[in-house]
ZAVO-353868 format. One line per field, with one value per residue: x negated, z negated, y of N, C-alpha, C, O, CB in turn. Coordinates in nm, 3 decimals. Glycine has a CB too. Example, Ala and Ser with C-alpha at 12.3 -4.5 7.8 and 13.67 -1.06 7.14 Angstrom:
BEGIN
n.x	-1.319 | -1.285
n.z	-0.780 | -0.708
n.y	-0.569 | -0.225
ca.x	-1.230 | -1.367
ca.z	-0.780 | -0.714
ca.y	-0.450 | -0.106
c.x	-1.320 | -1.290
c.z	-0.780 | -0.787
c.y	-0.330 | 0.003
o.x	-1.424 | -1.341
o.z	-0.846 | -0.804
o.y	-0.332 | 0.114
cb.x	-1.131 | -1.408
cb.z	-0.905 | -0.572
cb.y	-0.447 | -0.060
END
This chain:
BEGIN
n.x	-0.084 | -0.046 | -0.101 | -0.023 | -0.119 | -0.008 | -0.088 | 0.113 | 0.159 | 0.068 | 0.267 | 0.126 | 0.048 | 0.119 | 0.274 | 0.300 | 0.423 | 0.398 | 0.520 | 0.482 | 0.711 | 0.759 | 1.019 | 1.169 | 1.081 | 1.053 | 0.823 | 0.526 | 0.351 | 0.147 | 0.054 | 0.040 | -0.070 | -0.067 | -0.210 | -0.215 | -0.361 | -0.315 | -0.463 | -0.479 | -0.441 | -0.601 | -0.692 | -0.771 | -0.793 | -0.787 | -0.650 | -0.632 | -0.484 | -0.490 | -0.321 | -0.271 | -0.417 | -0.659 | -0.798 | -0.783 | -0.683 | -0.769 | -0.945 | -0.943 | -1.202 | -1.361 | -1.167 | -1.043 | -1.252 | -1.278 | -1.050 | -1.061 | -1.116 | -1.014 | -0.749 | -0.534 | -0.431 | -0.260 | -0.444 | -0.655 | -0.536 | -0.482 | -0.746 | -0.847 | -0.672 | -0.743 | -0.969 | -0.908 | -0.949 | -1.219 | -1.512 | -1.385 | -1.299 | -1.052 | -0.769 | -0.584 | -0.270 | 0.028 | 0.204 | 0.071 | -0.206 | -0.559 | -0.652 | -0.409 | -0.314 | -0.511 | -0.457 | -0.190 | -0.236 | -0.365 | -0.160 | 0.040 | -0.104 | -0.131 | 0.139 | 0.188 | 0.007 | 0.105 | 0.360 | 0.292 | 0.155 | 0.367 | 0.501 | 0.342 | 0.334
n.z	0.001 | 0.073 | -0.007 | 0.021 | -0.118 | -0.166 | -0.273 | -0.448 | -0.314 | -0.425 | -0.485 | -0.358 | -0.117 | 0.224 | 0.499 | 0.847 | 1.153 | 1.490 | 1.816 | 2.169 | 2.378 | 2.619 | 2.824 | 2.938 | 2.811 | 2.544 | 2.401 | 2.267 | 2.460 | 2.375 | 2.041 | 1.719 | 1.391 | 1.080 | 0.772 | 0.506 | 0.237 | 0.008 | -0.216 | -0.456 | -0.260 | -0.044 | 0.208 | 0.106 | 0.182 | 0.487 | 0.724 | 1.035 | 1.271 | 1.595 | 1.874 | 2.191 | 2.362 | 2.443 | 2.501 | 2.247 | 1.907 | 1.703 | 1.450 | 1.430 | 1.355 | 1.376 | 1.399 | 1.150 | 0.977 | 1.052 | 0.941 | 0.662 | 0.360 | 0.452 | 0.470 | 0.632 | 0.837 | 1.131 | 1.339 | 1.251 | 1.252 | 1.525 | 1.625 | 1.510 | 1.615 | 1.883 | 1.882 | 1.874 | 2.085 | 2.129 | 2.239 | 2.325 | 2.562 | 2.765 | 2.878 | 3.177 | 3.343 | 3.528 | 3.396 | 3.278 | 3.331 | 3.243 | 3.164 | 3.106 | 2.892 | 2.697 | 2.663 | 2.568 | 2.331 | 2.179 | 2.159 | 2.018 | 1.792 | 1.672 | 1.605 | 1.427 | 1.221 | 1.133 | 1.043 | 0.840 | 0.665 | 0.589 | 0.429 | 0.215 | -0.098
n.y	-0.118 | 0.225 | 0.566 | 0.912 | 1.208 | 1.524 | 1.835 | 2.079 | 2.396 | 2.723 | 3.015 | 3.207 | 3.127 | 3.091 | 2.927 | 2.835 | 2.703 | 2.740 | 2.695 | 2.661 | 2.558 | 2.295 | 2.305 | 2.082 | 1.846 | 1.913 | 1.894 | 2.041 | 2.272 | 2.433 | 2.451 | 2.602 | 2.597 | 2.762 | 2.832 | 3.036 | 3.204 | 3.463 | 3.680 | 3.938 | 4.129 | 4.060 | 3.823 | 3.509 | 3.248 | 3.089 | 2.876 | 2.738 | 2.545 | 2.399 | 2.275 | 2.107 | 2.268 | 2.157 | 1.832 | 1.738 | 1.800 | 2.079 | 2.273 | 2.622 | 2.757 | 2.989 | 3.188 | 3.159 | 3.233 | 3.497 | 3.609 | 3.567 | 3.739 | 3.974 | 4.221 | 4.162 | 4.318 | 4.442 | 4.479 | 4.319 | 4.067 | 4.038 | 4.040 | 3.808 | 3.614 | 3.623 | 3.473 | 3.200 | 3.028 | 3.016 | 2.864 | 2.633 | 2.393 | 2.427 | 2.236 | 2.158 | 2.122 | 2.030 | 2.196 | 2.411 | 2.624 | 2.614 | 2.869 | 2.997 | 2.837 | 2.899 | 3.169 | 3.156 | 3.019 | 3.212 | 3.405 | 3.256 | 3.192 | 3.440 | 3.485 | 3.274 | 3.332 | 3.583 | 3.505 | 3.320 | 3.490 | 3.658 | 3.489 | 3.452 | 3.548
ca.x	0.000 | -0.122 | -0.024 | -0.079 | -0.084 | -0.022 | -0.066 | 0.205 | 0.098 | 0.113 | 0.342 | 0.036 | 0.012 | 0.224 | 0.244 | 0.384 | 0.388 | 0.464 | 0.487 | 0.531 | 0.774 | 0.786 | 1.165 | 1.228 | 1.045 | 1.059 | 0.687 | 0.454 | 0.240 | 0.050 | 0.109 | -0.059 | -0.029 | -0.147 | -0.199 | -0.283 | -0.348 | -0.358 | -0.471 | -0.535 | -0.431 | -0.686 | -0.679 | -0.875 | -0.805 | -0.722 | -0.668 | -0.558 | -0.496 | -0.439 | -0.295 | -0.222 | -0.507 | -0.757 | -0.766 | -0.783 | -0.644 | -0.889 | -0.934 | -1.003 | -1.289 | -1.403 | -1.051 | -1.029 | -1.359 | -1.248 | -0.940 | -1.092 | -1.171 | -0.952 | -0.614 | -0.435 | -0.369 | -0.226 | -0.567 | -0.733 | -0.464 | -0.506 | -0.886 | -0.862 | -0.595 | -0.819 | -1.077 | -0.869 | -0.998 | -1.366 | -1.590 | -1.300 | -1.275 | -0.909 | -0.722 | -0.482 | -0.184 | 0.128 | 0.279 | -0.008 | -0.349 | -0.645 | -0.652 | -0.278 | -0.314 | -0.589 | -0.383 | -0.074 | -0.287 | -0.388 | -0.027 | 0.105 | -0.182 | -0.088 | 0.274 | 0.177 | -0.062 | 0.198 | 0.466 | 0.234 | 0.129 | 0.491 | 0.549 | 0.249 | 0.381
ca.z	0.001 | 0.084 | -0.054 | 0.053 | -0.225 | -0.119 | -0.386 | -0.427 | -0.292 | -0.509 | -0.414 | -0.289 | 0.010 | 0.322 | 0.613 | 0.965 | 1.276 | 1.607 | 1.936 | 2.303 | 2.422 | 2.753 | 2.811 | 2.973 | 2.714 | 2.404 | 2.344 | 2.265 | 2.551 | 2.279 | 1.907 | 1.623 | 1.250 | 0.999 | 0.625 | 0.461 | 0.094 | -0.015 | -0.360 | -0.477 | -0.139 | 0.062 | 0.248 | 0.040 | 0.251 | 0.615 | 0.797 | 1.160 | 1.355 | 1.732 | 1.957 | 2.323 | 2.449 | 2.502 | 2.483 | 2.107 | 1.817 | 1.635 | 1.363 | 1.488 | 1.240 | 1.398 | 1.367 | 1.007 | 0.916 | 1.081 | 0.853 | 0.522 | 0.302 | 0.510 | 0.419 | 0.721 | 0.919 | 1.265 | 1.416 | 1.202 | 1.301 | 1.671 | 1.649 | 1.473 | 1.710 | 2.005 | 1.870 | 1.859 | 2.196 | 2.146 | 2.247 | 2.358 | 2.706 | 2.778 | 2.983 | 3.265 | 3.408 | 3.609 | 3.314 | 3.235 | 3.363 | 3.130 | 3.122 | 3.046 | 2.762 | 2.604 | 2.638 | 2.481 | 2.201 | 2.113 | 2.130 | 1.914 | 1.670 | 1.609 | 1.548 | 1.313 | 1.114 | 1.081 | 0.969 | 0.717 | 0.577 | 0.537 | 0.331 | 0.102 | -0.185
ca.y	0.001 | 0.349 | 0.686 | 1.043 | 1.306 | 1.661 | 1.925 | 2.186 | 2.525 | 2.833 | 3.115 | 3.298 | 3.065 | 3.084 | 2.842 | 2.847 | 2.632 | 2.804 | 2.621 | 2.702 | 2.436 | 2.259 | 2.294 | 1.953 | 1.738 | 1.957 | 1.883 | 2.169 | 2.297 | 2.484 | 2.465 | 2.659 | 2.592 | 2.851 | 2.825 | 3.157 | 3.243 | 3.601 | 3.716 | 4.072 | 4.209 | 4.013 | 3.679 | 3.429 | 3.124 | 3.084 | 2.752 | 2.746 | 2.427 | 2.422 | 2.156 | 2.129 | 2.345 | 2.068 | 1.692 | 1.704 | 1.911 | 2.135 | 2.392 | 2.743 | 2.802 | 3.127 | 3.275 | 3.150 | 3.314 | 3.637 | 3.655 | 3.563 | 3.861 | 4.088 | 4.253 | 4.106 | 4.422 | 4.396 | 4.472 | 4.204 | 3.949 | 4.032 | 4.002 | 3.665 | 3.532 | 3.624 | 3.380 | 3.061 | 2.944 | 3.027 | 2.741 | 2.523 | 2.367 | 2.406 | 2.147 | 2.210 | 2.023 | 2.098 | 2.285 | 2.530 | 2.624 | 2.628 | 3.009 | 3.023 | 2.770 | 2.977 | 3.293 | 3.124 | 2.982 | 3.335 | 3.462 | 3.179 | 3.209 | 3.569 | 3.465 | 3.183 | 3.403 | 3.681 | 3.436 | 3.264 | 3.603 | 3.708 | 3.393 | 3.452 | 3.657
c.x	-0.088 | -0.032 | -0.098 | -0.030 | -0.113 | 0.007 | 0.033 | 0.130 | 0.152 | 0.193 | 0.259 | 0.001 | 0.135 | 0.179 | 0.339 | 0.331 | 0.471 | 0.423 | 0.552 | 0.580 | 0.775 | 0.936 | 1.221 | 1.204 | 1.061 | 0.923 | 0.619 | 0.348 | 0.121 | 0.120 | 0.001 | 0.003 | -0.123 | -0.113 | -0.283 | -0.254 | -0.398 | -0.353 | -0.534 | -0.533 | -0.518 | -0.662 | -0.799 | -0.892 | -0.727 | -0.755 | -0.577 | -0.584 | -0.426 | -0.428 | -0.247 | -0.315 | -0.609 | -0.713 | -0.758 | -0.734 | -0.768 | -0.850 | -1.004 | -1.087 | -1.330 | -1.288 | -1.028 | -1.127 | -1.329 | -1.140 | -0.977 | -1.165 | -1.105 | -0.810 | -0.504 | -0.359 | -0.339 | -0.351 | -0.651 | -0.668 | -0.495 | -0.647 | -0.907 | -0.793 | -0.670 | -0.933 | -1.039 | -0.916 | -1.146 | -1.431 | -1.507 | -1.285 | -1.130 | -0.875 | -0.616 | -0.400 | -0.075 | 0.209 | 0.202 | -0.151 | -0.431 | -0.642 | -0.519 | -0.269 | -0.392 | -0.519 | -0.264 | -0.119 | -0.312 | -0.256 | 0.037 | 0.027 | -0.143 | 0.047 | 0.269 | 0.111 | 0.033 | 0.303 | 0.411 | 0.203 | 0.257 | 0.545 | 0.455 | 0.283 | 0.265
c.z	0.000 | 0.036 | -0.011 | -0.054 | -0.168 | -0.234 | -0.351 | -0.417 | -0.396 | -0.424 | -0.339 | -0.150 | 0.100 | 0.436 | 0.727 | 1.074 | 1.388 | 1.730 | 2.059 | 2.367 | 2.573 | 2.755 | 2.841 | 2.868 | 2.571 | 2.335 | 2.356 | 2.376 | 2.470 | 2.144 | 1.813 | 1.484 | 1.172 | 0.853 | 0.568 | 0.313 | 0.078 | -0.167 | -0.368 | -0.351 | -0.021 | 0.087 | 0.188 | 0.104 | 0.381 | 0.685 | 0.919 | 1.244 | 1.490 | 1.803 | 2.097 | 2.418 | 2.516 | 2.482 | 2.341 | 2.024 | 1.745 | 1.542 | 1.432 | 1.378 | 1.254 | 1.365 | 1.214 | 0.935 | 0.937 | 0.990 | 0.709 | 0.472 | 0.355 | 0.450 | 0.506 | 0.803 | 1.057 | 1.355 | 1.379 | 1.252 | 1.448 | 1.699 | 1.618 | 1.574 | 1.844 | 2.003 | 1.871 | 1.971 | 2.214 | 2.142 | 2.285 | 2.508 | 2.717 | 2.894 | 3.066 | 3.318 | 3.483 | 3.527 | 3.279 | 3.281 | 3.238 | 3.075 | 3.054 | 2.908 | 2.660 | 2.565 | 2.541 | 2.342 | 2.117 | 2.068 | 2.014 | 1.784 | 1.597 | 1.538 | 1.424 | 1.194 | 1.052 | 0.994 | 0.836 | 0.617 | 0.517 | 0.430 | 0.210 | 0.016 | -0.255
c.y	0.125 | 0.463 | 0.812 | 1.141 | 1.442 | 1.756 | 2.034 | 2.318 | 2.627 | 2.927 | 3.215 | 3.248 | 3.055 | 2.995 | 2.871 | 2.761 | 2.693 | 2.725 | 2.678 | 2.573 | 2.419 | 2.227 | 2.153 | 1.847 | 1.781 | 1.947 | 2.021 | 2.169 | 2.347 | 2.493 | 2.515 | 2.656 | 2.683 | 2.830 | 2.942 | 3.180 | 3.382 | 3.625 | 3.853 | 4.157 | 4.163 | 3.863 | 3.604 | 3.294 | 3.132 | 2.951 | 2.759 | 2.622 | 2.449 | 2.292 | 2.195 | 2.205 | 2.254 | 1.926 | 1.646 | 1.824 | 1.955 | 2.246 | 2.507 | 2.812 | 2.948 | 3.226 | 3.276 | 3.242 | 3.463 | 3.694 | 3.663 | 3.686 | 3.987 | 4.106 | 4.189 | 4.214 | 4.367 | 4.386 | 4.351 | 4.074 | 3.930 | 3.988 | 3.855 | 3.576 | 3.522 | 3.522 | 3.234 | 2.970 | 2.946 | 2.888 | 2.619 | 2.512 | 2.332 | 2.316 | 2.216 | 2.093 | 2.098 | 2.195 | 2.419 | 2.516 | 2.640 | 2.767 | 3.046 | 2.957 | 2.849 | 3.106 | 3.263 | 3.081 | 3.107 | 3.403 | 3.389 | 3.180 | 3.333 | 3.554 | 3.379 | 3.253 | 3.508 | 3.615 | 3.380 | 3.378 | 3.655 | 3.616 | 3.383 | 3.574 | 3.726
o.x	-0.192 | 0.091 | -0.221 | 0.091 | -0.225 | 0.118 | 0.038 | 0.047 | 0.265 | 0.187 | 0.312 | -0.067 | 0.242 | 0.060 | 0.447 | 0.210 | 0.594 | 0.305 | 0.661 | 0.500 | 0.791 | 0.977 | 1.314 | 1.292 | 1.082 | 0.910 | 0.651 | 0.265 | 0.007 | 0.234 | -0.115 | 0.113 | -0.244 | 0.003 | -0.406 | -0.139 | -0.505 | -0.254 | -0.631 | -0.614 | -0.511 | -0.618 | -0.914 | -0.995 | -0.612 | -0.872 | -0.457 | -0.698 | -0.319 | -0.517 | -0.190 | -0.294 | -0.641 | -0.597 | -0.730 | -0.745 | -0.862 | -0.743 | -1.113 | -1.045 | -1.333 | -1.311 | -0.997 | -1.090 | -1.353 | -1.138 | -0.932 | -1.261 | -1.136 | -0.758 | -0.394 | -0.240 | -0.387 | -0.361 | -0.711 | -0.739 | -0.529 | -0.668 | -0.976 | -0.849 | -0.659 | -0.987 | -1.127 | -0.922 | -1.196 | -1.407 | -1.559 | -1.262 | -1.089 | -0.942 | -0.565 | -0.450 | -0.086 | 0.281 | 0.264 | -0.211 | -0.377 | -0.630 | -0.519 | -0.219 | -0.346 | -0.520 | -0.242 | -0.048 | -0.284 | -0.244 | 0.085 | 0.086 | -0.123 | 0.066 | 0.338 | 0.153 | 0.039 | 0.333 | 0.476 | 0.224 | 0.256 | 0.626 | 0.485 | 0.263 | 0.286
o.z	-0.066 | 0.038 | -0.009 | -0.077 | -0.128 | -0.286 | -0.236 | -0.502 | -0.445 | -0.301 | -0.264 | -0.073 | 0.055 | 0.466 | 0.706 | 1.090 | 1.384 | 1.747 | 2.053 | 2.406 | 2.647 | 2.691 | 2.773 | 2.838 | 2.483 | 2.220 | 2.441 | 2.384 | 2.495 | 2.135 | 1.824 | 1.462 | 1.193 | 0.817 | 0.580 | 0.270 | 0.125 | -0.234 | -0.298 | -0.336 | 0.088 | -0.001 | 0.219 | 0.082 | 0.382 | 0.704 | 0.906 | 1.283 | 1.498 | 1.795 | 2.117 | 2.540 | 2.633 | 2.448 | 2.314 | 2.070 | 1.729 | 1.552 | 1.487 | 1.318 | 1.156 | 1.309 | 1.157 | 0.845 | 0.848 | 0.965 | 0.638 | 0.533 | 0.308 | 0.387 | 0.457 | 0.832 | 1.095 | 1.436 | 1.466 | 1.289 | 1.491 | 1.789 | 1.692 | 1.616 | 1.912 | 2.108 | 1.868 | 1.953 | 2.308 | 2.052 | 2.276 | 2.576 | 2.684 | 2.997 | 3.028 | 3.335 | 3.501 | 3.588 | 3.255 | 3.271 | 3.134 | 2.954 | 2.954 | 2.815 | 2.547 | 2.449 | 2.445 | 2.244 | 1.997 | 1.955 | 1.920 | 1.676 | 1.476 | 1.427 | 1.326 | 1.080 | 0.929 | 0.885 | 0.732 | 0.496 | 0.400 | 0.348 | 0.113 | 0.057 | -0.332
o.y	0.128 | 0.457 | 0.816 | 1.153 | 1.473 | 1.756 | 2.078 | 2.348 | 2.618 | 2.920 | 3.298 | 3.317 | 3.016 | 2.988 | 2.927 | 2.745 | 2.698 | 2.693 | 2.734 | 2.487 | 2.517 | 2.129 | 2.110 | 1.767 | 1.697 | 1.990 | 2.104 | 2.078 | 2.308 | 2.538 | 2.477 | 2.705 | 2.681 | 2.812 | 2.944 | 3.177 | 3.418 | 3.595 | 3.883 | 4.247 | 4.219 | 3.789 | 3.635 | 3.230 | 3.178 | 2.917 | 2.783 | 2.598 | 2.509 | 2.208 | 2.302 | 2.206 | 2.273 | 1.903 | 1.530 | 1.938 | 1.877 | 2.306 | 2.490 | 2.911 | 3.021 | 3.334 | 3.380 | 3.318 | 3.544 | 3.814 | 3.753 | 3.733 | 4.097 | 4.014 | 4.164 | 4.201 | 4.260 | 4.295 | 4.288 | 3.980 | 3.820 | 3.907 | 3.786 | 3.475 | 3.419 | 3.488 | 3.149 | 2.849 | 2.883 | 2.808 | 2.508 | 2.613 | 2.221 | 2.318 | 2.321 | 1.982 | 2.220 | 2.274 | 2.523 | 2.408 | 2.677 | 2.786 | 3.118 | 3.020 | 2.866 | 3.147 | 3.336 | 3.105 | 3.107 | 3.450 | 3.453 | 3.169 | 3.332 | 3.604 | 3.407 | 3.236 | 3.520 | 3.663 | 3.391 | 3.362 | 3.693 | 3.658 | 3.312 | 3.688 | 3.819
cb.x	0.096 | -0.170 | -0.006 | -0.038 | -0.165 | 0.072 | -0.197 | 0.306 | 0.124 | -0.005 | 0.427 | -0.090 | -0.050 | 0.262 | 0.252 | 0.394 | 0.413 | 0.425 | 0.525 | 0.415 | 0.911 | 0.694 | 1.230 | 1.173 | 0.902 | 1.161 | 0.602 | 0.388 | 0.279 | -0.007 | 0.168 | -0.100 | -0.031 | -0.124 | -0.250 | -0.240 | -0.426 | -0.267 | -0.554 | -0.678 | -0.466 | -0.833 | -0.673 | -0.844 | -0.757 | -0.765 | -0.636 | -0.597 | -0.437 | -0.528 | -0.190 | -0.097 | -0.579 | -0.896 | -0.865 | -0.923 | -0.533 | -0.992 | -0.995 | -0.891 | -1.417 | -1.450 | -0.921 | -1.049 | -1.498 | -1.205 | -0.823 | -1.172 | -1.317 | -0.948 | -0.594 | -0.336 | -0.461 | -0.124 | -0.647 | -0.744 | -0.312 | -0.480 | -0.981 | -0.804 | -0.453 | -0.873 | -1.148 | -0.723 | -0.936 | -1.428 | -1.657 | -1.164 | -1.367 | -0.839 | -0.668 | -0.544 | -0.122 | 0.220 | 0.318 | -0.004 | -0.383 | -0.783 | -0.676 | -0.164 | -0.372 | -0.722 | -0.332 | 0.013 | -0.414 | -0.467 | 0.064 | 0.126 | -0.330 | -0.079 | 0.366 | 0.097 | -0.193 | 0.263 | 0.527 | 0.102 | 0.059 | 0.590 | 0.565 | 0.098 | 0.479
cb.z	-0.122 | 0.232 | -0.211 | 0.199 | -0.361 | 0.000 | -0.431 | -0.538 | -0.146 | -0.577 | -0.507 | -0.369 | -0.013 | 0.374 | 0.573 | 1.011 | 1.262 | 1.621 | 1.921 | 2.393 | 2.372 | 2.801 | 2.903 | 3.105 | 2.734 | 2.329 | 2.420 | 2.124 | 2.661 | 2.324 | 1.857 | 1.662 | 1.195 | 1.039 | 0.568 | 0.546 | 0.000 | 0.066 | -0.443 | -0.528 | -0.171 | 0.027 | 0.410 | -0.105 | 0.165 | 0.702 | 0.707 | 1.238 | 1.283 | 1.810 | 1.891 | 2.313 | 2.369 | 2.442 | 2.551 | 2.063 | 1.715 | 1.737 | 1.221 | 1.545 | 1.231 | 1.545 | 1.443 | 0.961 | 0.978 | 1.224 | 0.867 | 0.494 | 0.328 | 0.664 | 0.414 | 0.641 | 0.929 | 1.328 | 1.395 | 1.045 | 1.277 | 1.737 | 1.565 | 1.333 | 1.732 | 2.029 | 1.750 | 1.849 | 2.321 | 2.033 | 2.117 | 2.291 | 2.764 | 2.794 | 2.923 | 3.380 | 3.303 | 3.674 | 3.187 | 3.080 | 3.463 | 3.165 | 3.244 | 3.139 | 2.774 | 2.663 | 2.775 | 2.544 | 2.214 | 2.205 | 2.254 | 1.960 | 1.699 | 1.716 | 1.651 | 1.352 | 1.168 | 1.195 | 1.055 | 0.749 | 0.652 | 0.647 | 0.397 | 0.150 | -0.290
cb.y	0.001 | 0.373 | 0.685 | 1.089 | 1.282 | 1.689 | 1.985 | 2.190 | 2.573 | 2.906 | 3.185 | 3.317 | 2.924 | 3.224 | 2.694 | 2.991 | 2.476 | 2.959 | 2.478 | 2.773 | 2.431 | 2.138 | 2.394 | 1.907 | 1.693 | 1.873 | 1.771 | 2.195 | 2.400 | 2.624 | 2.332 | 2.808 | 2.446 | 2.999 | 2.681 | 3.279 | 3.147 | 3.707 | 3.610 | 4.063 | 4.347 | 4.040 | 3.661 | 3.412 | 3.008 | 3.203 | 2.626 | 2.872 | 2.304 | 2.517 | 2.066 | 2.200 | 2.454 | 2.092 | 1.611 | 1.659 | 1.869 | 2.186 | 2.367 | 2.843 | 2.714 | 3.144 | 3.224 | 3.008 | 3.277 | 3.651 | 3.567 | 3.444 | 3.867 | 4.075 | 4.406 | 4.022 | 4.547 | 4.491 | 4.597 | 4.205 | 3.963 | 4.168 | 4.088 | 3.638 | 3.592 | 3.760 | 3.409 | 3.052 | 2.985 | 3.118 | 2.717 | 2.539 | 2.253 | 2.537 | 2.016 | 2.292 | 1.924 | 2.000 | 2.211 | 2.548 | 2.735 | 2.591 | 3.101 | 2.971 | 2.629 | 3.007 | 3.355 | 3.013 | 2.900 | 3.426 | 3.454 | 3.039 | 3.212 | 3.681 | 3.400 | 3.058 | 3.471 | 3.757 | 3.321 | 3.183 | 3.713 | 3.725 | 3.257 | 3.455 | 3.603
END
């Protein structure tokens, strides 16, 4: 028997998953999950997971690092979201080109970060 134990988050942490759906299948062309903790007015923890951009899911570590220690202003969110595709070789198929996937990853990262921040009290 196996078990997974997930600790309860404090009220200081907000999460969000945002996805760009392929209408016929309902599967995400691009999906971004954000987990943000804010204490004392600054982001103390940022975790951003991305799926659908390449052949594997990944953490956008550069974007996470760009957010930590910041207040989470619109400019800071936009700068971090722009980094979610750094160093990633994006895939392409009949639904989206590689360039489009990278662009949508940035757009949906911004949405996920904003939503997670709004849920971190």
